[in-house]
N, C-alpha and C positions, 0 to 999 in steps of 0.2 A: 790569532792571539794565543799566547802561551797560557796553558792552564795554571791556575793558582790552586794550591792545596791548603787546607786548614792544618796549621802546625800542631793542633791539639789532637785531632782524630784521624787525619790523613785524607779526608773527603775532598773531592774536587769542589771548589767554591762555586756557587751559582746563586742567582737571584730570582729565578722564575718559579720555583716550587717549594714552599715552606715545609712540605711533608717529606721531601727528599733529603738525603745527606748533603751537608755542605752549604745549606742555605744561609745567606747573609743579605740584608737589605742592600739594594744597589747603591744607596748613598754611602754606606759604610765600605762597600767594595771599592768605590772610587777613591777612598782615602787609604787604600791598602798599603801595607808594608810587609816585610818578610816574615813578621811574627803574627800575621792576621789569623784570627780564629773565627769559626762559624758561630751562628747564633746559639746552636745547641751547646757547644763547648763553653761559650761565654756564660750562659745561664747555669751550666753545671759548675763552672769554676767559681762564680761569684755568689750563686744562690743555692747551690746543691740541688738544682732543679733539672730533671732530665725531660727533654721534649720528645714525644713519640715521633719516630721516623720509619720509613718503609724500607727495610732491608731483610732479605730472606736468608734462610740457612744455606741455600744453594750459592748465594753470593759469597758467603764466607768460605765455603769449600772451594769455590772456583779460584779465589784469591790465593788460598794456601796451595792448591794444586799447581799453580804457576811456578812454585819453587822447584818443582820437578824438572823444569826446563833449564835450570841453572846448575852450576857446580858450586855449591855453597855449603856452609856449615849450618845445620839446624840445631838451635838451642831450644829445647822444649822445657817449659817451666810447669811444674805441678805443685799443688797445694798440699803441704804436709798435714793439714787438718782435714783434707778431703782427698786422700791419695787416689783411691780407685775412681772416685767421681770426677776427678780432673784429668785422668789419663786420656790420651787419644790413641787407642790401639792401632788405628789405621794410618798413623802418621808416616810410617815407612813407605806405604803405598802412595799416599798423597804427595810425598816429596821425592818420589822416584829413588828411594834408598840413598839419599844424601847422608853423609856422616852426621851423627846426632850425639849431642851431649844433653844430659838431663840435669836440670837444676831443681832441687826440691826446696821451695820457698816457704817462708813464714815459720822458720825455726823458733822464732821468739814466742810463738803461741804455745809451745809445749814447755813443760817444766824444765828448768835449767839442769836438773839432776839426771835427766834422761841421757843415756849413753848414745853418742852419735855412731859409735861402732855398731851397736845393736840396731839402731835405726837403719844404717846402710845395709846390714844383713837382711832385714825385712824388706827393704826397698828393692834390693836385687831380686829377691824371690817374687815380689809382686810384679815387677817389670817383666821378668822372665815368663811368668804365667800369662802375661798379655802379649807374648812374642815380641817384646821390646828388649833389644840388647845394645844399649848406647856405648859409645867409646868410654865415657866417664860419667859418674854420678857425683854430684856435689850437694851438700846440705847448706842452706844459706838463709839469710833474712835480708831482703833488699831494703826493707824499711829501716832496719837497725844496723845495716852495713856489716852484718855478720858474715865472715868468710868471703867478702867481695874481692879482696886483693887476690886470693887464691883462685877464685873463679875467673877473674879477668885475665890473669896470667895464663891459665890453662886454655881458655877459649881463644886467646890471642895466638898462642903457640899452635894449637890444633888447626885454626882457620887458615894460617898462612896469609896469602893474599886474597883469600876468598871472602865474599860477603857473608854476613852472619844474620840469619833469619831467626827472630825470636817468636816462637809459637806457643800456643797453649789454649786451654779452655778459658771461658769467661771468668774473670775475677781471680786469676791465680797470681797476678802481680807482674805481668809482663812490662807494662808501661812504667811501673814503679822501679823495676829493675833497671830499665834503660835510663831513666832519670837519675838513678843513683850512680850509674857508671859515668854519666856526663858530668855530674857534680864532682865526682872523685877524680876523673882523669881528663876532663875537657874544660876545667875552670868555669863551669856553669853554676851559677848560684841559685837559679830558679828552675822549677819544673818546666820542661819544654812540652812534654806530652801530657794531655789531660788525663788525670787519675781520679777515680771516684770509686765508691763502693757499689755503684749501680752496675748491672750486668751489661756487657757489650759497649763499653765507652769508645774503644777504638773501632772505626768503621772501614778503614782502608789501610793499605801499607803506608808507613811513615819511614822515609829513608833518610838516615842521618850520617854524614861523613864521619868516619872514625879511623884514625891512623891512615892506612893505605887502602882502606876499603869502606864498606858501609855496614852499619848496624841497622836492621830493618824490623820495625815493630809491625805486627800483623794483627788483624781482628781476632778476638777470642772466639773459638769454636764452641757452639752451643752443644752441650751434651744433654740429650732429652731427659736423662735421669737425675739431673741436678735440680734440687728443689727450688733453688733461687730463681730459676727461669719461670716459676709459677707464682711468685710472691710479689706483693706490692713493695715499693721502696720503703715504706714504713716497717713492714715485716722483715725485709732484708736487713735493715739496721739491727733488728733484734737478734737475728741468728748469726750475724757476722762478728766474730771475735776481733778485738783490736789490741789486746795485750795478753800476757801469759795466762793460760787457762789454769784455774785452780780446781783440782778434782773435788767433786762433791760425792761423799760416800753414803750409801743407804744399806742398812742391814735388813734384808727382806725374808719373810717367810713365804712359802707357797700360798697361792690364792691372794696375792697382793699385786697392785698395779702402780706403775709410775707414769704420770702424764708429763710430757716434755712440752710445757705450755699446751696449746692446742695443736701443735705441729706433729706430734707422734704420741703413741701410747704403747707401753710395754707391760704385758701381762706375764707374771711369774706363775706358771700353771703347776709344775711339779718339780720336786727336787728338795734337797736338804736346805735348811737355813743358810743363806750365803750373802756375799757382798755384791752390790751393784755400784761400781765407781764411775761416776758420770763426768764426761769431758764435753762441756758445751759452753757457748758464749755466756758471759756473766749476766746478760739481760734476760736470758732464758730462765724461766721459773720452772722448777720441778715439783710436782705435787704427788704425794703418795696417798693411796686409798686402798680399801678392800676391793678385790676383784668383783665381788657381788654388788658393789656400789658404782662401778666404773661406767656402766652404760647410762645409768640415770644421771650421773655427774656430767658426762659428756653431752647428754641431751639437754639438760636444764640449766647447767651452770658454766657452759664452756665459754661464754662471753665475759663473765666476770672472774670466776675462780681460775679458769684455765687460760685466759687471755687468748682466746681463739683468734686466728688471723681474720679480722673483721672484713677486709676488702676482698677476700678471696671467696667469692660466692660459689665457685665450682670446687673448692677445696674439700676433698673427701679422704678419709682414712680407710685403707684396705688391710685386712689381717693376713699375716704370713706366719705359719708355724715353723719354728726353728728349734733344733736340739743343740744346746751348748755342750761340747764334749767335756770330759773330765779334765780339770786343770784350768789355767787362766787364759781366757779368750776375749776378744773384742767383738761386741755387736755393733756393726756399722749402720748408722742412719744417714744415708748419703746427703751431703750438704748441710747437715745439722751438727754432727759430731759422733761420738762413740761412747759405749758403756763397756767397761771391763767387768766381766762376770767370771766368778770361779765356779766351774761346772762340776758335776753334771747338772743341767737344768733344762726343763722344757719351757719354752716361752712362746708367746704370740706377740709379734711386733706389728703394730698398726701404723702404717706410714702413708704418705701421699701416694695417690693412685699411679703416678708416673714414676715412682722410685721403687727400689727393691733393696730391702735390708739383707745383710749377709754377715758371715762370721769369718774372722781371721785369727791367727795367733796374736796374742797380746803384744801391742807395740811398745808398751811401757811396763 
């Protein structure tokens, strides 16, 4: 019997194990049609509820490494709001050095005044530092259709008659991008691939005929240092921006602290009075206090004042000492956002134990 696949996540449909990908009750499977979806995708689509399933990180890497056995165009999507956190530096090796185009998604999250020329300059440097040298780099917004026509024309010309594999870390917008293409160029009025804010929605490859070849959606690769991998769905909603980020500016003296909800803490230890311009999702609350009060506040008021992520019992903040050079630089809190600081400044960034803060030239 021919295998049937869930049109939403790509899993092989099966009725024997509810904990495995692709589960669907046998009664529903008997009524199947070409648009059938598994129980997990059904619950996700209609109730925004994600059911736990057993998929390992090795499963994802094995799927991606199969691209290396083909002659294809690899389209890697990264998140403009979490550039370094959503990179896959090993993508060239995993795909056996197939041609690669990089799409930088979610342009709509940054202020409209930001120069795309300046963004591209920074992006080329960041990619080069990770030994990534794509044929082309494009800035786009799959959700808002920004630059989609240019992107589609470019990847169509570059791919020729080759298949196009869309790859990326979890939650960068791969499935949203493919749905946008289908709506724009294939007269599709509805989302075909399941899209959600939850990490790891796509579980297997989803192969869609397009022109004379296929566009193939792949599962998102888990980067261990993405904070979203360690948060509950409720906390993930808080940290995930859905519209243009409005900068929030704080003028700080040394010996002051900023709490980013309970997700992170930034101590301004030494330096002249300066600006901390924060770029985080609107639902994230920023609380300023004296450094001398910070420990007590975190210990005794984190659940009410700081809105500590309640369901993350193992959530712990680890301090990292950093020196902001003279001039304008960004302090990156992977998966959360960034703070533009005018240095020099000595800071201590307290972040989730699996993530690592770092400094880059100011993006904005």
